[in-house]
Structure formats: structure tokens, C-alpha cells
C-alpha positions, 0 to 999 in steps of 0.5 A: 872718874873711872875708879869712882864708878868701879868703887860705887859698883862694888858698893852696890854689890856689897863687897866687904874687902878690896885688894889693890895691886899696882904693878910698880907701887913697890917702887912709887906707891903715889897712885896706888895711895891715891887709888885707896883714898878714892875707894875709902871715900866713896866706899868707907865701910870696905876694908881696903888692902894696898899691896905697898903697905901689905908687902912692899916687894919687887915681885908682883906675884908675892906681892899681889897674893899677899895683899889678897890673903890680907883682904880676906883676913881683914873683915874677919878681923874687924868682925871678930874686934866688933864683936869683943867690943859689942859684948854685953856691958851687964855680963861684964859688970857682974863678972867684975862685981864677982871679982873676975880679973881682966883676963878672966872677963876676956876669956870666959865672956868677951871671947866667947861672945865675939866668937859667933860674929868671927865665925860668920866671917870665917865661913865666907872667907874659907868659901872664896879664898881658892878664888882669891888664890886663882886670881893671884896665880893669874897675875903671875905665876908659872904653876898652879890651878890658875896658871893652867886656866889661863893656857887652856883658855889661850888654847881653847882646851874647853875641857881642861877648863871645866875640869879646872873650874870643877876642881875650884867648886869642889875645894871652895865647898870642901873647905866651907863644909870642913870649916862650918863642921868645925865651927859648929862645934867651937861655937856650940852654945849658939842657939841656932848652931845648937839646933843644927848640931842636934839635928 
């Protein structure tokens, strides 16, 4: 019942992806799989990654971090595949009429048509990726920014906490703007992107 409430709340907040990692799921994944079934029932739109399926290993840190990484990549991949499926049929038919091979259709029509959708997902994923890394370090790491934040919080070192948060914010912003800069040039044929680049 509690998981259904949490899933409903995540749905209201329009979460796109969920990572599930139970401590001993590598040995007995029954409970984790049941959690995945409930999430899929209550929130079918979300991409659910189960650690017992992604990386059924003994060490919880490696398993959790891999599952979190998969939960970031999942929506981007789904968006890209959706973009491939939604390619304008008229373009494909015209190319085939002119004798284009399946590889040429994929390279010159389907991929360029799907890239803008994938770019949007990449922008979101790259901005929140540092947060996922921090959460993974909270679970079971002996070093890193997340480890530093945990120890600073336990020792009431507020200055260290804020410094770590500042670094995390800077990392997120830097990754976003660097990726945005690259994507604007990769998908420069997009009308809004073209306008932004020209300014």
C-alpha cells in the first residue's frame, strides 16, 4: 500500500524513470520484482529499472549505481526509439520511391528526424546525472562527494555541506551547458535551435 502511494506521488510529479534496488535482491529478487510490478501497474508511463535485472551482483554500491545509471539512460533511449518510429512516412516513401536503400533511409531520414527528440532527453539526463551519482555514493561508497556530504552532515560541518552542494550545482550546470552547446550544433537543422545559434 505504501509503495502505491509513493508511485502515485511520483506520477503526479511527472517522474520519467525509477530505479529500484533492494539490499539482498541479488540473492532473492522476488520482492524487488513485485515492487516493479506495482510501479508498472500504478505508473505504466515510467521506465522502471530493477537492480536484480540490470546488475544482479553482491555489492550493493555497484549494483545501485549501475541501476541508477540505467534509469537515466532508459528514458533517453525510449525517446530516441519513439522518434525513429514517428518519422514522417511521406519522407520515407519518397526516399524509397527514388531508390534509397534501407541504410540510406535510416542514415539520412530516420536518424536526423529522431535526433531532436533524443537531444531533449539527453539535456535532462545530463543535468541530473550528478545527483544520481551522489545518491549512489550515499548508499555505500568510501570516497567521493556523496561520502563527503554524509560525513559533513554527521559532524555538523555546515560549511563543508554547502561547499559540496555548490560543487554539485556547478557540475550540473557545466554538464548541461556543455552538452547543450554540442547538441545545438549536432541538430542545427532544428528551427528553434538554428535561431538560437544565430543569435
